[in-house]
Backbone bond lengths (Angstrom), bond angles and torsions (degrees), N, CA, C in turn:
res aa  C-N    CA-C-N  psi(-1)  N-CA   C-N-CA  omega(-1)  CA-C   N-CA-C  phi
1 M - - - 1.489 - - 1.506 107.25 -
2 H 1.367 115.01 131.20 1.437 121.19 176.28 1.511 109.89 -107.81
3 I 1.358 117.62 156.43 1.431 124.18 177.95 1.497 108.90 -100.61
4 N 1.332 118.63 123.18 1.462 122.35 174.65 1.548 106.64 -68.56
5 E 1.311 118.00 118.55 1.482 121.72 -175.79 1.506 112.55 -68.30
6 K 1.304 117.27 -26.88 1.490 120.99 -176.04 1.519 111.27 -69.17
7 N 1.297 117.51 -52.49 1.450 119.66 -175.55 1.516 112.98 -120.43
8 R 1.318 116.44 10.75 1.485 124.52 173.05 1.525 112.65 58.37
9 T 1.321 117.22 33.39 1.447 120.34 177.88 1.536 107.61 -103.48
10 P 1.294 116.45 146.67 1.474 119.82 -179.58 1.546 110.10 -70.52
11 K 1.298 114.37 139.62 1.467 121.10 176.25 1.498 107.68 -119.72
12 L 1.321 115.19 119.18 1.457 119.56 179.42 1.516 108.90 -74.81
13 V 1.316 116.25 134.55 1.475 122.15 178.17 1.512 106.69 -97.59
14 D 1.286 116.01 118.61 1.474 120.86 179.71 1.522 106.47 -103.82
15 A 1.331 115.67 126.09 1.442 121.45 -176.27 1.550 111.39 -67.06
16 D 1.314 117.30 -27.05 1.472 120.63 -176.76 1.544 108.93 -117.34
17 E 1.310 116.25 68.76 1.441 120.47 179.62 1.517 112.66 -80.96
18 G 1.307 117.88 -16.94 1.457 121.38 -178.64 1.550 109.59 88.86
19 P 1.331 114.30 -173.40 1.464 117.10 -177.70 1.543 111.42 -69.03
20 S 1.323 114.13 156.19 1.444 119.10 179.41 1.518 110.68 -73.95
21 K 1.298 117.63 167.73 1.445 122.75 178.32 1.511 112.89 -60.37
22 S 1.330 114.04 -39.10 1.468 119.21 178.75 1.546 111.50 -67.05
23 E 1.311 115.46 -38.38 1.453 119.07 178.83 1.548 109.23 -65.93
24 L 1.336 117.12 -40.83 1.483 119.14 177.71 1.522 110.81 -62.15
25 K 1.321 116.55 -39.78 1.482 119.67 178.94 1.548 110.41 -65.09
26 R 1.326 115.93 -40.16 1.474 117.91 177.60 1.509 110.63 -61.75
27 Q 1.334 117.22 -43.35 1.457 120.74 -179.68 1.556 111.05 -63.15
28 M 1.340 115.46 -40.43 1.468 118.74 -179.97 1.514 111.30 -68.55
29 T 1.314 117.52 -34.21 1.473 121.20 177.97 1.524 109.45 -66.16
30 E 1.344 116.70 -42.35 1.473 120.38 178.24 1.499 111.78 -63.50
31 R 1.318 117.40 -38.90 1.447 121.85 -179.09 1.552 109.54 -70.31
32 Q 1.316 114.98 -35.48 1.490 119.34 177.22 1.504 109.44 -65.78
33 K 1.356 117.53 -43.09 1.470 119.16 176.88 1.534 112.48 -62.95
34 L 1.296 115.45 -36.51 1.462 120.18 175.98 1.515 110.10 -62.26
35 A 1.302 116.73 -42.56 1.487 122.74 178.39 1.512 109.64 -62.79
36 E 1.313 117.66 -38.57 1.501 121.01 178.88 1.540 110.02 -63.38
37 V 1.304 116.99 -41.99 1.447 120.05 -179.47 1.543 108.97 -71.21
38 L 1.300 118.41 -37.87 1.446 119.56 176.33 1.542 111.56 -63.31
39 A 1.307 116.52 -36.68 1.476 121.57 179.51 1.525 109.36 -67.40
40 A 1.298 118.65 -26.77 1.477 121.93 -178.95 1.515 112.74 -81.39
41 L 1.362 117.76 -10.80 1.438 121.27 -179.07 1.521 110.77 -73.51
42 S 1.311 115.16 154.75 1.477 120.12 173.34 1.534 108.55 -72.54
43 S 1.296 116.46 162.75 1.456 118.91 -177.54 1.522 110.97 -65.07
44 D 1.355 118.32 -34.29 1.436 120.91 177.77 1.515 112.22 -65.86
45 A 1.340 117.37 -42.51 1.460 122.19 177.88 1.514 111.24 -66.50
46 L 1.346 116.30 -36.58 1.465 120.39 -179.73 1.518 111.87 -65.27
47 K 1.359 116.12 -31.83 1.466 119.63 -179.34 1.536 111.12 -65.19
48 T 1.328 117.74 -26.19 1.476 120.68 -178.72 1.518 112.74 -83.79
49 I 1.338 117.52 -11.82 1.461 120.46 179.17 1.543 110.49 -78.83
50 P 1.302 119.91 132.59 1.448 122.50 -179.43 1.522 112.47 -78.36
51 L 1.382 114.31 83.90 1.441 121.17 -178.13 1.550 110.83 -126.37
52 D 1.298 113.75 159.87 1.486 119.59 174.40 1.533 109.08 -66.73
53 E 1.291 116.80 146.18 1.481 120.52 -176.82 1.530 111.56 -62.67
54 A 1.303 117.94 -32.62 1.480 120.84 178.43 1.504 110.93 -64.36
55 I 1.314 118.31 -40.23 1.479 121.20 179.09 1.526 108.23 -71.12
56 K 1.318 119.39 -39.68 1.434 119.90 176.98 1.518 113.01 -60.97
57 A 1.338 115.76 -38.95 1.469 120.81 178.93 1.498 109.45 -66.75
58 A 1.334 117.93 -41.34 1.449 121.71 179.15 1.543 110.86 -64.61
59 I 1.305 117.72 -37.02 1.464 122.26 177.40 1.522 109.73 -67.71
60 A 1.289 118.78 -41.17 1.440 122.59 178.60 1.525 111.10 -64.01
61 E 1.332 115.56 -36.56 1.457 120.95 178.89 1.544 109.63 -67.77
62 T 1.279 118.31 -33.20 1.462 123.57 -178.99 1.544 109.51 -60.97
63 N 1.281 115.97 -36.95 1.499 119.45 -177.41 1.521 112.31 -67.33
64 K 1.351 118.26 -16.96 1.459 121.91 179.79 1.492 112.94 -87.49
65 I 1.355 118.11 -14.24 1.451 122.65 -176.72 1.530 109.91 -81.63
66 K 1.330 117.72 136.45 1.427 121.04 -177.83 1.539 114.36 -112.33
67 S 1.310 117.83 -24.60 1.464 122.02 179.16 1.547 112.71 -71.30
68 F 1.322 116.79 132.59 1.453 120.79 -176.59 1.522 110.80 -58.98
69 E 1.324 117.14 -48.31 1.451 120.29 -178.34 1.495 112.83 -63.74
70 A 1.366 116.29 -39.04 1.442 119.53 179.11 1.528 110.34 -67.33
71 I 1.324 118.55 -35.89 1.447 121.68 175.63 1.501 111.43 -62.27
72 R 1.362 115.57 -44.20 1.465 119.98 178.91 1.526 111.57 -59.76
73 R 1.344 116.87 -45.25 1.429 119.86 177.65 1.516 113.30 -63.29
74 R 1.337 114.62 -39.64 1.426 119.95 -179.00 1.537 111.65 -65.65
75 K 1.348 118.89 -36.87 1.429 122.86 175.39 1.523 110.69 -63.82
76 Q 1.315 116.41 -38.80 1.476 119.07 175.89 1.519 111.03 -63.99
77 Y 1.287 115.81 -39.66 1.472 121.97 177.29 1.520 110.95 -62.94
78 L 1.311 116.05 -42.95 1.490 119.31 177.75 1.518 110.08 -63.48
79 G 1.336 117.35 -41.89 1.455 120.41 176.17 1.550 110.61 -59.03
80 K 1.334 116.85 -38.51 1.458 121.66 177.41 1.538 111.37 -62.49
81 L 1.341 114.28 -45.49 1.465 118.75 177.70 1.532 111.48 -58.90
82 M 1.321 115.56 -37.57 1.454 120.72 -175.37 1.505 112.84 -76.05
83 R 1.343 118.09 -9.46 1.467 121.05 176.27 1.497 112.06 -59.14
84 F 1.321 116.20 -29.78 1.431 121.44 -172.41 1.513 111.60 -85.38
85 L 1.300 118.32 -1.90 1.468 121.02 176.19 1.521 108.66 -81.36
86 D 1.295 115.93 139.28 1.474 119.28 177.99 1.517 110.32 -84.34
87 E 1.295 115.86 174.68 1.488 121.30 -175.86 1.514 112.57 -64.11
88 E 1.321 117.52 -35.31 1.484 119.85 178.53 1.500 111.26 -64.97
89 E 1.327 117.16 -41.30 1.484 120.91 178.21 1.497 111.01 -64.64
90 L 1.322 116.51 -42.07 1.490 120.68 179.05 1.539 110.63 -64.51
91 E 1.318 116.51 -38.98 1.481 118.43 177.94 1.503 112.16 -66.69
92 A 1.351 116.49 -35.88 1.476 120.35 178.79 1.562 109.58 -67.96
93 I 1.308 116.66 -39.08 1.459 121.92 177.07 1.508 109.62 -63.91
94 Q 1.333 115.96 -47.02 1.455 120.90 -179.20 1.515 111.07 -62.52
95 K 1.300 117.49 -41.79 1.455 122.01 179.39 1.504 110.21 -62.42
96 R 1.313 118.01 -42.69 1.467 122.10 179.40 1.551 110.21 -65.41
97 L 1.333 114.80 -41.81 1.517 118.61 178.50 1.532 108.74 -64.39
98 D 1.278 119.65 -38.59 1.454 121.51 178.06 1.524 111.66 -62.71
99 T 1.360 114.90 -38.46 1.475 119.30 176.96 1.516 110.51 -66.12
100 I 1.336 117.14 -43.69 1.463 120.01 -179.98 1.503 110.11 -64.72
101 S 1.345 119.79 -43.48 1.460 122.12 -178.98 1.521 110.66 -67.57
102 G 1.341 116.40 -34.94 1.467 119.60 178.75 1.525 110.62 -65.69
103 C 1.308 116.92 -37.80 1.459 121.08 177.61 1.548 110.25 -66.31
104 Q 1.276 115.86 -41.12 1.494 119.77 -177.95 1.526 111.83 -73.53
105 Q 1.345 117.13 -32.99 1.437 119.35 -176.50 1.530 112.94 -85.79
106 S 1.325 116.36 -8.39 1.442 118.84 -178.86 1.559 112.41 -74.41
107 G 1.331 116.70 -16.94 1.455 120.06 175.96 1.525 112.63 -74.35
108 D 1.346 115.31 -177.97 1.453 120.39 -177.55 1.510 114.25 -75.17
109 H 1.316 117.03 -22.16 1.457 119.39 -177.15 1.547 108.16 -131.44
110 Q 1.366 114.73 160.49 1.445 119.56 179.22 1.502 107.61 -105.67
111 T 1.328 114.51 138.37 1.471 119.08 174.47 1.505 108.42 -84.32
112 P 1.354 118.44 163.60 1.476 119.19 176.32 1.504 113.13 -56.87
113 F 1.346 116.90 -34.22 1.442 119.47 178.59 1.545 111.72 -63.50
114 S 1.325 115.53 -46.62 1.471 118.37 -177.73 1.522 111.19 -65.98
115 R 1.334 116.50 -34.38 1.467 118.79 175.63 1.504 110.48 -64.57
116 K 1.344 116.90 -44.31 1.451 120.21 178.14 1.519 112.70 -64.45
117 L 1.309 116.74 -39.72 1.431 121.80 177.81 1.516 112.35 -64.45
118 S 1.351 117.42 -40.92 1.428 119.45 -179.40 1.510 112.44 -71.65
119 R 1.336 116.81 -30.17 1.474 121.37 176.75 1.542 110.01 -73.02
120 S 1.330 118.43 -35.14 1.444 121.78 -171.77 1.531 112.38 -81.54
121 F 1.311 118.82 -29.31 1.441 119.67 -174.01 1.539 110.19 -133.65
122 D 1.321 112.33 148.24 1.462 118.27 175.25 1.530 107.10 -85.71
123 C 1.311 117.02 137.48 1.448 119.53 177.85 1.535 111.00 -80.49
124 E 1.326 117.05 -4.42 1.436 121.13 -178.60 1.485 113.25 -78.39
125 R 1.307 118.43 -21.25 1.466 121.97 -177.09 1.491 112.31 -67.80
């Protein structure tokens, strides 16, 4: 038990407090970037990604939105939906995206999607 120096109240130290608020924000930002890349995929490529049908439907709905601010809010919403995916699911999605980007980058030229994908994610993961 530690004493809070400001108001002299005891502060219980819990050994398993979980990730910090900053770490949670970093994770949510990464998931939002992943959602942005998924939204940029064609519908055929999106079908090959191992995702829940609700998330796929939300991503498909994003492509219909034209307003910049609405798109920004929608991407935040997609990031929120992706919070509930566990690490194994995220790794499977990332692996599939790496496969898709590898196929697209193997040609002589890069498409705008493959440039965006390579900027958004490290292939090292």
